[in-house]
Structures are given as C-alpha cells and as structure tokens.
C-alpha positions as CSV (number, residue, x, y, z in Angstrom):
1,X,56.0,42.3,8.2
2,X,54.1,42.4,4.9
3,X,53.6,39.0,3.0
4,X,55.8,38.3,0.0
5,X,55.0,36.3,-3.1
6,X,58.0,34.0,-2.8
7,X,61.4,33.4,-1.3
8,X,64.7,32.3,-2.8
9,X,67.8,31.3,-1.0
10,X,70.4,28.6,-0.6
11,X,71.8,26.8,2.5
12,X,75.1,28.7,2.2
13,X,73.4,32.0,2.8
14,X,71.7,30.9,6.0
15,X,72.8,32.7,9.2
16,X,74.4,31.1,12.2
17,X,72.2,29.3,14.7
18,X,70.1,31.7,16.8
19,X,70.4,34.5,14.3
20,X,67.4,33.7,12.1
21,X,64.2,35.6,12.9
22,X,61.1,34.3,11.0
23,X,58.2,34.8,13.4
24,X,55.5,36.7,11.5
25,X,57.1,36.2,8.1
26,X,54.5,35.2,5.5
27,X,55.4,33.9,2.0
28,X,53.4,32.1,-0.6
29,X,55.9,29.8,-2.1
30,X,59.6,28.8,-2.3
31,X,60.9,30.1,-5.7
32,X,64.5,29.0,-5.4
33,X,66.5,26.9,-2.9
34,X,65.8,23.9,-0.8
35,X,62.2,22.7,-1.1
36,X,62.2,19.5,1.0
37,X,60.7,19.4,4.5
38,X,63.9,17.9,5.9
39,X,66.1,20.7,4.6
40,X,63.7,23.5,5.5
41,X,63.4,22.1,9.1
42,X,67.1,22.6,9.3
43,X,66.5,26.2,8.2
44,X,63.9,26.7,10.9
45,X,66.2,25.2,13.6
46,X,68.5,28.3,13.1
47,X,65.9,30.3,15.0
48,X,66.3,31.1,18.7
49,X,64.9,28.2,20.7
50,X,63.1,30.4,23.2
51,X,60.6,31.8,23.1
52,X,59.4,29.1,20.7
53,X,57.4,30.4,17.8
54,X,55.0,28.1,16.0
55,X,54.1,30.5,13.1
56,X,57.2,29.7,11.0
57,X,56.4,26.0,11.1
58,X,52.7,26.5,10.3
59,X,53.7,28.8,7.4
60,X,56.2,26.3,6.0
61,X,53.6,23.5,6.3
62,X,51.1,25.6,4.5
63,X,53.5,26.3,1.7
64,X,54.5,22.7,1.3
65,X,50.9,21.6,1.3
66,X,50.1,24.1,-1.4
67,X,53.0,22.7,-3.4
68,X,51.5,19.2,-3.2
69,X,53.9,17.9,-0.5
70,X,51.3,16.7,2.0
71,X,53.7,14.3,3.7
72,X,56.3,17.0,4.1
73,X,53.7,19.4,5.6
74,X,52.7,16.8,8.2
75,X,56.3,16.1,9.0
76,X,56.9,19.8,9.6
77,X,53.9,20.0,12.0
78,X,55.0,16.9,13.9
79,X,58.5,18.3,14.3
80,X,57.1,21.6,15.4
81,X,55.2,19.9,18.2
82,X,58.2,17.8,19.1
83,X,60.5,20.8,19.5
84,X,57.8,22.8,21.4
85,X,57.1,20.0,23.8
86,X,60.8,19.3,24.3
87,X,61.1,22.8,25.8
88,X,57.8,22.7,27.7
89,X,58.3,19.2,29.2
90,X,61.9,19.8,30.3
91,X,62.4,18.4,33.7
92,X,59.0,16.6,33.7
93,X,59.5,12.8,33.0
94,X,55.7,12.3,33.2
95,X,55.0,14.9,30.5
96,X,57.9,13.6,28.5
97,X,56.4,10.1,28.5
98,X,53.0,11.4,27.6
99,X,54.4,13.5,24.7
100,X,56.3,10.4,23.5
101,X,53.1,8.4,23.4
102,X,51.4,11.2,21.4
103,X,54.2,11.3,18.9
104,X,54.7,7.6,18.4
105,X,51.0,6.6,18.2
106,X,49.3,9.7,16.8
107,X,52.0,12.1,15.5
108,X,50.7,14.7,18.0
109,X,47.4,14.4,16.3
110,X,48.7,15.2,12.9
111,X,49.0,11.5,11.9
112,X,46.0,9.7,13.5
113,X,46.5,6.8,11.1
114,X,49.4,5.7,13.3
115,X,46.9,4.9,16.0
116,X,44.8,2.8,13.6
117,X,48.0,1.0,12.5
118,X,48.9,0.3,16.1
119,X,45.4,-1.1,16.8
120,X,45.8,-3.5,13.8
121,X,49.2,-4.6,15.1
122,X,47.8,-5.1,18.6
123,X,44.9,-7.1,17.2
124,X,47.3,-9.3,15.1
125,X,49.5,-10.1,18.1
126,X,46.4,-11.0,20.1
127,X,45.1,-13.2,17.3
128,X,48.4,-15.2,17.4
129,X,48.4,-15.6,21.2
130,X,44.7,-16.4,21.5
131,X,44.9,-18.9,18.6
132,X,47.8,-20.7,20.2
133,X,46.1,-20.8,23.6
134,X,42.9,-22.1,22.0
135,X,44.8,-24.9,20.3
136,X,46.4,-25.9,23.6
137,X,43.1,-25.8,25.5
138,X,43.8,-22.5,27.4
139,X,40.8,-20.6,26.0
140,X,37.5,-21.9,27.3
141,X,33.8,-21.0,27.2
142,X,32.8,-18.6,30.0
143,X,29.5,-20.4,30.6
144,X,30.0,-23.0,33.3
145,X,28.3,-26.0,31.7
146,X,29.8,-25.3,28.3
147,X,33.3,-24.9,29.9
148,X,32.9,-28.3,31.6
149,X,31.9,-30.0,28.4
150,X,34.6,-28.3,26.3
151,X,37.4,-29.3,28.8
152,X,36.1,-32.8,28.9
153,X,36.3,-33.6,25.1
154,X,37.9,-30.5,23.5
155,X,34.8,-30.0,21.4
156,X,32.8,-26.7,21.3
157,X,29.3,-27.5,22.5
158,X,26.7,-27.4,19.7
159,X,24.7,-24.7,21.5
160,X,27.7,-22.4,22.1
161,X,29.3,-19.9,19.8
162,X,32.5,-21.2,18.1
163,X,35.7,-19.4,19.2
164,X,37.2,-16.9,16.7
165,X,40.6,-15.7,17.9
166,X,40.7,-12.9,15.4
167,X,37.3,-11.5,16.3
168,X,38.1,-12.0,20.0
169,X,41.3,-10.0,19.6
170,X,39.7,-7.2,17.6
171,X,36.9,-6.9,20.2
172,X,39.4,-6.5,23.0
173,X,41.6,-4.1,21.0
174,X,38.5,-1.9,20.4
175,X,36.7,-2.0,23.8
176,X,33.9,0.2,22.5
177,X,33.1,-2.5,19.9
178,X,31.0,-5.5,21.1
179,X,31.0,-8.6,18.8
180,X,30.0,-11.2,21.4
181,X,33.2,-13.2,21.6
182,X,34.5,-11.6,24.8
183,X,31.3,-12.5,26.6
184,X,31.5,-16.1,25.4
185,X,35.2,-17.0,25.7
186,X,38.1,-16.3,28.0
187,X,41.3,-17.7,29.5
188,X,40.8,-20.8,31.6
189,X,40.0,-19.6,35.1
190,X,41.7,-22.7,36.5
191,X,45.1,-21.2,37.5
192,X,46.7,-24.6,37.7
193,X,46.2,-25.2,34.0
194,X,49.4,-25.1,31.9
195,X,49.7,-26.0,28.3
196,X,51.2,-29.5,28.1
197,X,54.0,-30.5,25.8
198,X,52.5,-34.0,25.7
199,X,48.8,-33.2,25.3
200,X,46.7,-33.5,22.2
201,X,45.3,-30.8,20.1
202,X,41.7,-30.0,21.1
203,X,39.2,-31.8,18.9
204,X,37.8,-28.6,17.5
205,X,41.1,-28.0,15.8
206,X,41.9,-31.5,14.5
207,X,42.4,-32.0,10.8
208,X,42.0,-35.2,8.8
209,X,44.8,-34.7,6.3
210,X,48.0,-32.8,5.6
211,X,48.3,-30.1,3.0
212,X,49.6,-30.8,-0.6
213,X,53.3,-31.5,-0.9
214,X,54.0,-28.1,-2.4
215,X,52.5,-26.4,0.7
216,X,53.9,-28.8,3.2
217,X,56.8,-26.4,4.4
218,X,54.3,-23.7,5.1
219,X,52.1,-26.1,6.9
220,X,54.9,-27.3,9.2
221,X,55.8,-23.7,9.9
222,X,52.3,-22.8,11.0
223,X,52.1,-25.9,13.1
224,X,55.4,-25.1,14.7
225,X,54.2,-21.5,15.5
226,X,51.0,-22.9,17.0
227,X,48.7,-21.3,14.4
228,X,47.6,-24.6,12.9
229,X,46.8,-27.9,14.5
230,X,48.8,-30.9,13.4
231,X,47.1,-33.5,11.2
232,X,48.4,-36.0,13.8
233,X,46.4,-35.5,17.0
234,X,49.1,-37.4,18.9
235,X,51.8,-35.0,17.9
236,X,52.7,-32.7,20.9
237,X,52.8,-28.9,20.3
238,X,56.2,-27.5,19.9
239,X,57.8,-25.6,22.8
240,X,57.6,-22.4,20.8
241,X,53.8,-22.9,20.2
242,X,53.3,-23.2,24.0
243,X,55.0,-19.9,24.6
244,X,52.7,-17.3,26.0
245,X,49.6,-19.6,25.9
246,X,49.1,-20.1,29.6
247,X,45.8,-18.5,30.9
248,X,47.8,-16.6,33.5
249,X,49.9,-14.9,30.9
250,X,46.8,-14.3,28.7
251,X,45.0,-12.6,31.4
252,X,47.8,-10.1,31.8
253,X,48.0,-9.6,28.1
254,X,44.2,-9.1,27.9
255,X,44.3,-6.4,30.5
256,X,47.2,-4.6,28.7
257,X,45.4,-5.1,25.4
258,X,42.2,-3.5,26.7
259,X,44.0,-0.5,28.2
260,X,46.1,0.1,25.1
261,X,43.0,-0.3,23.0
262,X,41.3,2.5,24.9
263,X,44.4,4.7,24.7
264,X,44.9,4.1,21.0
265,X,41.2,4.6,20.2
266,X,41.3,7.9,22.2
267,X,44.4,9.1,20.4
268,X,42.9,8.3,17.0
269,X,39.6,10.2,17.8
270,X,41.5,13.1,19.3
271,X,43.8,13.3,16.2
272,X,40.9,13.1,13.8
273,X,38.9,15.8,15.7
274,X,42.0,18.0,16.3
275,X,41.7,18.0,20.1
276,X,45.4,17.3,20.8
277,X,46.7,19.7,18.1
278,X,47.9,23.2,19.1
279,X,48.0,25.6,16.1
C-alpha cells in the first residue's frame, strides 16, 4: 500500500469492529477528524484482534509525535503493548503479573520515568519508617561497641557516623549506590526490643525548645507522626508514631525495599536502553 500525505475522516464513518484493516497503511498526518490519542486508539481498536499488528500503532505514534503530541505518542505505544501482551499472556498468570509490573512501573519501557518516581516514593516511605524507628531507639549502630554505647545513653558515639534516615533509605532503594549508612546502621538485632509507649526519645533527637507559636500545629503533627522528637523528653511517643518501628518489621521492610529497588532500577535502565520495548 503506497503512503499517503494525510488522512481525513470522522468517527461516524468508521467501520464496525473487526472490519478495519490498517496493517501496512502509512500516512504522514491527520488532516481532518479526531486527533487525540484517546480517540485514535478507539479507531485502532476496530481492527481484528488477531493476528495483532503493531504497525498501525507505531504509525499513529509517529504521526502524533510529529504533530508535537509526545504524551499522546507514548500513550499509544503503551496501549499497543498492553493489547499485545493481553493476547500473548492469555492463560498465563505469571506472564500477566510480569506484564503488569512492566506497565505500572515502566510503561513497558516507554515511560521509564515511572520507575524513577517509584524509587522516590519508596525512598520517602523508608525515610518515614527509619526516622520513626530511630527516634524510638529501634535503629542502632552495627558496630558492637558503638551499639552498646548508643543503647546505654541514646547518644551517637563521637567516633561513629551520625544516622541519616533519608540517606539510609535512598541507599537501600538503590542497592547499586553505596553511601556508607547501610554499613554503619541497621535495625536492632535484639528481637525482644519493642518501641515503648512510655520510653523517652533518644538523646540524639532531643530538642531544647518548641517551635514558634505560629508553627506549633505543624510541630505537633510531626511529633504525632514520629518524624520529630518532642521538646519534652518525658513525653511518650504516640501510638501512631510507634507503628511500624519495631526492628522485626523494619527488617522485613528492608528486604522488600532492596528487592524492589533492584527491580525498579532494572526496569528504569531497561526502559532507557530500550531493552524491554518491542517495535
């Protein structure tokens, strides 16, 4: 079929489902008719499902991209892959689950920024959990003597690296990145430890004064969430702030975080390099 300079149509002129044959049809632009990716995907859905043809989707994505609709072009490519995999993965729950992961976290390789966003969210969640656990005494130095001293008085030893929950979380969300925190700190190996509702904040987190009156509501909210130590060292942590801070829970979360970090980083690199795209 020879290429054409442009096409013009309207939705009312489209044929019945299964009657539209576009495989091999090449056109440079859409002159008249629907131009949005969403509507044109409805147009492509009128083709026979099997055998599945990728050329009409690639052609539409090329035309949309040339017209300046980059987001629409990416959306078409993602939908192409979703429809293709839906047919190929039929009856295979394992492949369906893998395809779902590719779609949600990498847009089948066409939207690798999703993986980067997921890594940021994972790091943020870890920062909250590790910060809470640190305030309650659940995160301790990995070195034996430093751990003993820290658990004795709640003060980070002078010769030991200070704990940074954000850096610790980022390091475990990106296992290929080594920032030194994961080697120096970890959940308390004492399985009998549980955050106490009557215990004090560790001394490393104590504060001498409260925030200005205008910022007092925000301060109380952060204290309630366990992200900020109370100015009163005798004030017990809230029940909410103790949620998920036990070392046992943190160890499970740490394992999941590392595994997800590897998966997301792999999907990101695969998307950037085009390994998982089939065009």
